[in-house]
N, C-alpha and C positions, 0 to 999 in steps of 0.2 A: 090152620088153613091150609090150602094146598096150593102149589105153584108149579109151573112148567120150568125145567132147565133144559135148554139145548146144547148138545155137545157136539164139536165138529170134529169128525173123524181125519180130515184132510187139512193142511196147512196152505191156504192159498187167498188170494186178495179178494175172491168170490165170496167170501165170509162175511165181508164188511156189509154188504147190504142187508144180509139177514140179521146181523147185530144191529144195525140201525133201525130195521123195522120193530125188533123186540123191545128196543129202547124207546122207540116212539109209542109202542102200545103203553109202556109203563108210565112214561110222561104225561100222556092223556088220562089215564086212570089214578094218578097220584098228584100230590103237590109239589113234586121235585121241580127246580128252576135251574138246576145247573148241571151241566155235563163236564167232566174233567177228561180231557182227551190225549192220549199220547200220538204223536206225528212226528217222524225223524224228517221226511223229505217234503212235507207239506201236503203230500196226495190225499191221505187220508182226512187231514183237516179240511182240505177244501172241498171234498165230498161230504163230510158232515155239514159244513156250512150250507151247501145247496140243498142236502137232503132235509135239513131241519128248519130251512127257511119259512117263514110262516107260523112255526111253533114258538110259544113264549118261552123260550130255554136260551140261557147264556152258555156259551161253549169257552171253556179254558183250556187252551191248547198247550201241551207242555213238549217242546222238542227236546232233544238231545242237548245239553250244554255245550258251549263253546269248547274246543279242542278236545273232544271226545272221540278218540281214534282217528279224527281227522283234523287238519288244520283249519280248513274250510267249513263251515256249518251248512247242512244241506238243504235247511229251510229257507225257502225263498223270501227275500227282505219285501218285495211287493205283495206277498200273500199276507205278511203282517199287516200292512195297511188296510188290506183288504178286509181282513177278518175285523180290525178295529173298527173300521168303517160300518161294518154291519152288526157291531155292538158287542162284540166278542173280545177275549182277552189271549194274548200270546206270552207265554211266562218262560225265560229262558233263566235256569239257575243250577246250583249244583246237584247234581244226582246223587241223593242220599246213600244209596246202596252201593256206590263207587267211590267211598272215601277212606279205603283202608290206608292208602299211602299219607293222606293228610293226617289222619288221626294216629298212624302207627298202630292199628288194632285190625284183625280179622273179622270183628263182629259185623260190619256191614255186609260183607260177603258171605258170612255164614247165615244171617237172616235172608239174604237174597236166595241163597240155595235152598233154604228151607222152604220159602215161598215157592219156588220153582218146582217142588214136588207136587203143586196144584197146578201149574203151568206157568209159562214164562209171562202170560198176559196178566195173571193174577199178581205175579211179583211186582210188574210195571205200575198196576191200578194201586196197589199199597203205596209205591213209591211215589206217583204223581199226586195222588191226593194229599200226601204229607207235604209235598212241595208246595200244592196250591195253597193248604193251609198255612204254611210258613210265611209265605207271601201276603196272606190277608185276602185272598182272593175267593176263599170259602171260610164260613165261620166254624170254630169249633162246635161240633154237634150237629152241624147242618148236614142233611141228607142230600147226598149227591150220586149220579150215575158216572162211574169211572169205566173208561173204554181205552182197552190196549189190544194188543196182538203179538203174534210171533212172526217176526221177519215183516212182510209187508201186509198191510191191511190190518183189520180188526178181527179178532175171534174171541175176545172176552169182554164182558160186561158185568159189573158188580154193582149193587146199591149199597153205598157205604156212608156212616157217619163219620164226618171228617174230624182229624185232630192233627195238631202241629206235630213237629217232631220233638218238640219239648213235652209233649203230653201223649206218648206212645200209646200208652195204656188205655187211653180213651178212643182210639180207632177201632171202629166196628165195622163188620161185614154184616148187613141186615139180610140180602138176597144175592143168590147167583142167578142172572139171566142165561149167561152162556160161557161156555169155556172149550179149551181143548179136551179132546178125549184122551189123548195120548201125550203127556206133558214130557219136554225135553229137559234133561240134566244140563248143568253148565256147559260142559264139554259139546254137547249136541247144539245147544243154543249159540254158542260161540261159533261152531263151524258153519251154522245156517246163516249168522250174521256175515261171517267173511265171505260166504258163498254170494249172498245178497249183494255185498260190496263190490266184488269183483265183478258181477254182471252190471253193476251201474257205471263202472270204469269204461 
């Protein structure tokens, strides 16, 4: 088979609509019924809720866990209710690739850094699908579309077969719909995140 992959040269929120359109095309042509979406401030989640309205798909939103770099979570409580009323889910949980201090092992960070070789969005897609499966929001082996980004908005979409963190070897990437053309390493990703945080303050 042949398929198209879109690569984003620049990192900006304008990529989000392109990502959503690519995902919509795949939803229409497949039997996939769930999107697993990363959203820190809720902005991307709200756009997704509005964009995919009328399409038979459930959006599982994974924000940052509480106390992750900030004392207050940036995801609005009002949006949680809005998403749930629309038939979607919002799941706060431990971010699996940020557990070095808890387990006393550098392995989570090593895994994250390897995935960042493909892009920050790819790393996040892996993480949020594992988190969604751990919560029972997606079934093991279920095909989903994972959406994530670098900083603000979305720039990465992967079709994945879900698995829990207890069965990591069963996690699969079936297709890449889009991703960053120029991935950031950990220091570059951290610098960008800190810059965005300063801009929000």
